[in-house]
VEXGUPA-811483 format. One record per residue (C-alpha): x, y, z; residue in three letters. Coordinates in steps of 0.02 Angstrom, whole numbers. Example, Ala and Ser with C-alpha at 12.3 -4.5 7.8 and 13.67 -1.06 7.14 Angstrom:
(pt (615; -225; 390); ala);
(pt (684; -53; 357); ser);
REM end
This chain:
(pt (-1351; 1770; -2242); unk);
(pt (-1289; 1945; -2211); unk);
(pt (-1133; 1966; -2107); unk);
(pt (-1124; 2133; -2016); unk);
(pt (-1011; 2219; -1889); unk);
(pt (-1046; 2346; -1753); unk);
(pt (-881; 2438; -1732); unk);
(pt (-853; 2559; -1590); unk);
(pt (-940; 2608; -1430); unk);
(pt (-1008; 2498; -1293); unk);
(pt (-1075; 2555; -1125); unk);
(pt (-1190; 2510; -985); unk);
(pt (-1332; 2632; -958); unk);
(pt (-1351; 2650; -770); unk);
(pt (-1531; 2690; -725); unk);
(pt (-1541; 2798; -569); unk);
(pt (-1726; 2767; -541); unk);
(pt (-1709; 2577; -534); unk);
(pt (-1528; 2539; -489); unk);
(pt (-1508; 2428; -643); unk);
(pt (-1379; 2444; -780); unk);
(pt (-1415; 2390; -958); unk);
(pt (-1287; 2352; -1095); unk);
(pt (-1291; 2474; -1240); unk);
(pt (-1195; 2592; -1351); unk);
(pt (-1234; 2629; -1533); unk);
(pt (-1112; 2506; -1610); unk);
(pt (-1147; 2369; -1484); unk);
(pt (-1336; 2394; -1501); unk);
(pt (-1320; 2373; -1689); unk);
(pt (-1230; 2207; -1668); unk);
(pt (-1355; 2143; -1540); unk);
(pt (-1509; 2199; -1636); unk);
(pt (-1440; 2121; -1795); unk);
(pt (-1413; 1957; -1701); unk);
(pt (-1589; 1963; -1632); unk);
(pt (-1653; 1989; -1810); unk);
(pt (-1568; 1829; -1865); unk);
(pt (-1412; 1899; -1948); unk);
(pt (-1231; 1843; -1927); unk);
(pt (-1175; 1989; -1819); unk);
(pt (-1009; 2031; -1735); unk);
(pt (-949; 2171; -1621); unk);
(pt (-777; 2253; -1617); unk);
(pt (-737; 2381; -1482); unk);
(pt (-639; 2421; -1325); unk);
(pt (-677; 2353; -1151); unk);
(pt (-618; 2405; -980); unk);
(pt (-592; 2286; -834); unk);
(pt (-729; 2338; -713); unk);
(pt (-900; 2264; -674); unk);
(pt (-977; 2360; -819); unk);
(pt (-857; 2279; -941); unk);
(pt (-887; 2107; -867); unk);
(pt (-1075; 2127; -889); unk);
(pt (-1060; 2186; -1070); unk);
(pt (-944; 2042; -1115); unk);
(pt (-1056; 1915; -1027); unk);
(pt (-1205; 1982; -1121); unk);
(pt (-1119; 1964; -1290); unk);
(pt (-1070; 1787; -1244); unk);
(pt (-1247; 1744; -1191); unk);
(pt (-1318; 1814; -1353); unk);
(pt (-1181; 1729; -1454); unk);
(pt (-1121; 1891; -1533); unk);
(pt (-943; 1860; -1596); unk);
(pt (-816; 1984; -1525); unk);
(pt (-644; 1908; -1557); unk);
(pt (-563; 2070; -1619); unk);
(pt (-607; 2174; -1465); unk);
(pt (-471; 2256; -1359); unk);
(pt (-467; 2264; -1169); unk);
(pt (-372; 2385; -1058); unk);
(pt (-359; 2413; -872); unk);
(pt (-486; 2541; -812); unk);
(pt (-666; 2596; -828); unk);
(pt (-777; 2533; -965); unk);
(pt (-890; 2660; -1048); unk);
(pt (-1050; 2700; -953); unk);
(pt (-1190; 2827; -952); unk);
(pt (-1304; 2880; -810); unk);
(pt (-1486; 2886; -861); unk);
(pt (-1652; 2938; -787); unk);
(pt (-1822; 2889; -855); unk);
(pt (-1955; 3024; -864); unk);
(pt (-2127; 2965; -923); unk);
(pt (-2047; 2831; -1031); unk);
(pt (-1919; 2946; -1111); unk);
(pt (-1737; 2919; -1067); unk);
(pt (-1642; 3071; -1006); unk);
(pt (-1452; 3063; -1002); unk);
(pt (-1377; 3136; -844); unk);
(pt (-1190; 3109; -870); unk);
(pt (-1062; 2986; -940); unk);
(pt (-876; 2948; -936); unk);
(pt (-862; 2979; -1125); unk);
(pt (-818; 2800; -1169); unk);
(pt (-700; 2760; -1025); unk);
(pt (-539; 2675; -1079); unk);
(pt (-590; 2689; -1262); unk);
(pt (-545; 2875; -1256); unk);
(pt (-362; 2838; -1220); unk);
(pt (-356; 2676; -1318); unk);
(pt (-462; 2697; -1475); unk);
(pt (-459; 2563; -1608); unk);
(pt (-321; 2589; -1737); unk);
(pt (-338; 2464; -1879); unk);
(pt (-194; 2346; -1910); unk);
(pt (-172; 2223; -2053); unk);
(pt (-265; 2084; -1963); unk);
(pt (-410; 2202; -1924); unk);
(pt (-424; 2256; -2105); unk);
(pt (-430; 2076; -2163); unk);
(pt (-565; 2043; -2033); unk);
(pt (-669; 2194; -2086); unk);
(pt (-659; 2143; -2268); unk);
(pt (-766; 1991; -2230); unk);
(pt (-923; 2090; -2187); unk);
(pt (-1067; 2153; -2293); unk);
(pt (-1089; 2309; -2186); unk);
(pt (-998; 2403; -2047); unk);
(pt (-1092; 2517; -1928); unk);
(pt (-1005; 2644; -1817); unk);
(pt (-1045; 2808; -1731); unk);
(pt (-993; 2979; -1669); unk);
(pt (-961; 2904; -1496); unk);
(pt (-845; 2767; -1560); unk);
(pt (-679; 2861; -1568); unk);
(pt (-660; 2789; -1743); unk);
(pt (-667; 2943; -1855); unk);
(pt (-480; 2940; -1889); unk);
(pt (-495; 2763; -1958); unk);
(pt (-641; 2793; -2078); unk);
(pt (-528; 2825; -2227); unk);
(pt (-436; 2660; -2201); unk);
(pt (-598; 2565; -2175); unk);
(pt (-677; 2642; -2331); unk);
(pt (-532; 2577; -2437); unk);
(pt (-588; 2400; -2399); unk);
(pt (-743; 2420; -2507); unk);
(pt (-867; 2370; -2371); unk);
(pt (-1016; 2490; -2353); unk);
(pt (-1003; 2596; -2196); unk);
(pt (-1147; 2665; -2093); unk);
(pt (-1118; 2806; -1969); unk);
(pt (-1233; 2870; -1832); unk);
(pt (-1204; 3056; -1799); unk);
(pt (-1337; 3061; -1661); unk);
(pt (-1362; 3247; -1634); unk);
(pt (-1184; 3293; -1684); unk);
(pt (-1217; 3338; -1866); unk);
(pt (-1204; 3527; -1851); unk);
(pt (-1015; 3543; -1873); unk);
(pt (-993; 3568; -2062); unk);
(pt (-806; 3530; -2060); unk);
(pt (-832; 3368; -1964); unk);
(pt (-977; 3308; -2071); unk);
(pt (-883; 3351; -2231); unk);
(pt (-737; 3243; -2175); unk);
(pt (-845; 3096; -2120); unk);
(pt (-969; 3099; -2264); unk);
(pt (-829; 3066; -2390); unk);
(pt (-815; 2890; -2322); unk);
(pt (-990; 2833; -2276); unk);
(pt (-1135; 2757; -2371); unk);
(pt (-1269; 2785; -2238); unk);
(pt (-1284; 2926; -2113); unk);
(pt (-1409; 2929; -1969); unk);
(pt (-1456; 3091; -1881); unk);
(pt (-1561; 3130; -1728); unk);
(pt (-1668; 3280; -1773); unk);
(pt (-1814; 3272; -1651); unk);
(pt (-1816; 3459; -1614); unk);
(pt (-1789; 3519; -1793); unk);
(pt (-1933; 3575; -1907); unk);
(pt (-1956; 3464; -2060); unk);
(pt (-1894; 3594; -2184); unk);
(pt (-1734; 3615; -2086); unk);
(pt (-1715; 3425; -2081); unk);
(pt (-1726; 3426; -2271); unk);
(pt (-1589; 3557; -2280); unk);
(pt (-1474; 3457; -2166); unk);
(pt (-1504; 3297; -2265); unk);
(pt (-1465; 3383; -2429); unk);
(pt (-1305; 3456; -2358); unk);
(pt (-1239; 3288; -2296); unk);
(pt (-1283; 3205; -2461); unk);
(pt (-1189; 3341; -2555); unk);
(pt (-1040; 3306; -2443); unk);
(pt (-1036; 3125; -2501); unk);
(pt (-1155; 3022; -2393); unk);
(pt (-1260; 2918; -2513); unk);
(pt (-1414; 2892; -2403); unk);
(pt (-1458; 3008; -2258); unk);
(pt (-1588; 2957; -2129); unk);
(pt (-1654; 3080; -1999); unk);
(pt (-1755; 3012; -1854); unk);
(pt (-1874; 3141; -1785); unk);
(pt (-1951; 3062; -1630); unk);
(pt (-2140; 3059; -1632); unk);
(pt (-2139; 3131; -1809); unk);
(pt (-2057; 2975; -1878); unk);
(pt (-1911; 2973; -1998); unk);
(pt (-1855; 3059; -2159); unk);
(pt (-1738; 2980; -2287); unk);
(pt (-1649; 3068; -2429); unk);
(pt (-1555; 2980; -2569); unk);
(pt (-1511; 3131; -2676); unk);
(pt (-1667; 3114; -2783); unk);
(pt (-1816; 3117; -2667); unk);
(pt (-1868; 3123; -2486); unk);
(pt (-1955; 2973; -2409); unk);
(pt (-2055; 2990; -2248); unk);
(pt (-2099; 2854; -2123); unk);
(pt (-2224; 2884; -1983); unk);
(pt (-2188; 2801; -1816); unk);
(pt (-2280; 2647; -1757); unk);
(pt (-2355; 2719; -1599); unk);
(pt (-2350; 2618; -1438); unk);
(pt (-2362; 2659; -1253); unk);
(pt (-2175; 2665; -1224); unk);
(pt (-2097; 2589; -1069); unk);
(pt (-1923; 2651; -1116); unk);
(pt (-1869; 2738; -1278); unk);
(pt (-1684; 2696; -1254); unk);
(pt (-1620; 2609; -1411); unk);
(pt (-1765; 2660; -1522); unk);
(pt (-1652; 2753; -1644); unk);
(pt (-1522; 2614; -1648); unk);
(pt (-1654; 2481; -1677); unk);
(pt (-1730; 2585; -1817); unk);
(pt (-1560; 2605; -1899); unk);
(pt (-1518; 2421; -1881); unk);
(pt (-1680; 2355; -1954); unk);
(pt (-1673; 2478; -2099); unk);
(pt (-1492; 2436; -2139); unk);
(pt (-1520; 2248; -2136); unk);
(pt (-1674; 2254; -2247); unk);
(pt (-1598; 2375; -2373); unk);
(pt (-1428; 2288; -2378); unk);
(pt (-1505; 2115; -2400); unk);
(pt (-1610; 2176; -2546); unk);
(pt (-1459; 2260; -2624); unk);
(pt (-1354; 2103; -2601); unk);
(pt (-1488; 1993; -2680); unk);
(pt (-1534; 2112; -2821); unk);
(pt (-1377; 2218; -2848); unk);
(pt (-1404; 2262; -3030); unk);
(pt (-1590; 2294; -3014); unk);
(pt (-1562; 2411; -2866); unk);
(pt (-1451; 2516; -2980); unk);
(pt (-1556; 2512; -3139); unk);
(pt (-1738; 2500; -3083); unk);
(pt (-1789; 2657; -2989); unk);
(pt (-1961; 2590; -2942); unk);
(pt (-1884; 2433; -2868); unk);
(pt (-1758; 2538; -2772); unk);
(pt (-1895; 2648; -2699); unk);
(pt (-1998; 2497; -2648); unk);
(pt (-1845; 2426; -2560); unk);
(pt (-1821; 2590; -2465); unk);
(pt (-2004; 2600; -2413); unk);
(pt (-2006; 2418; -2357); unk);
(pt (-1849; 2444; -2255); unk);
(pt (-1921; 2600; -2173); unk);
(pt (-2083; 2511; -2126); unk);
(pt (-1988; 2366; -2050); unk);
(pt (-1877; 2488; -1956); unk);
(pt (-2025; 2580; -1880); unk);
(pt (-2103; 2417; -1824); unk);
(pt (-1942; 2353; -1743); unk);
(pt (-1909; 2520; -1658); unk);
(pt (-2084; 2516; -1582); unk);
(pt (-2049; 2344; -1507); unk);
(pt (-1888; 2410; -1430); unk);
(pt (-1988; 2542; -1336); unk);
(pt (-2082; 2405; -1243); unk);
(pt (-1932; 2341; -1144); unk);
(pt (-1815; 2419; -1016); unk);
(pt (-1644; 2468; -1078); unk);
(pt (-1590; 2454; -1259); unk);
(pt (-1627; 2267; -1264); unk);
(pt (-1650; 2212; -1084); unk);
(pt (-1515; 2106; -999); unk);
(pt (-1513; 2220; -845); unk);
(pt (-1409; 2192; -689); unk);
(pt (-1408; 2280; -520); unk);
(pt (-1262; 2397; -492); unk);
(pt (-1189; 2462; -331); unk);
REM end
């Protein structure tokens, strides 16, 4: 069985229209989605000490997502304020990660030993972990990084792409040809596989040889929050499992590699569609004051 780690941000998304808050965050969503898909998944991040933090921790415990290497500091946990407009989530404001801003994770020897035991690490642009990517990459564990919409700073992407195997981009407003240009640029900077999610147009993947396209699985969305994270998680698990089971063939048999990519993309689109049928990233809502 795969063993994967979501490393970085956790929040509660506070929905103004309903008064409920839902656990989320790119790194935490990855860990939870991986657990829901039957994988041995852990989460490593920074918690505050408020009601938001208590709800996130209780959710991880309920879902049996291991989180033994997390830190906790006095103060606000990360949160975002969200509105829902015709099923699409609209972010209003956030506290930029709460205590994680002042107390980002800095890897120590015990952390590095812990990270070495995983098949894949997933982090993000909101995780305050960029300074640790070089140290994490030295461990030899594949790293996935979600840029969200923050892929337009060439100096930043050049620094990050040196250390990552997978890069995920949100490109919903960008024409397809421009998406191709961005994907090529990040690949040239070192990212081995670049995946751009483009909303209702589906997703585009570039591996340095060809572009793959994946149409969305259309549903009548209740809430699109978490759709990108669920797409990334499902793709990563499928692709990484195939690579783990057929390492040599994935490197030597191009047709087999392309079939693995296409299968992973199809599974990702299907899982992302299911995510759009529940409130929050994965449910588990609680009333907030």
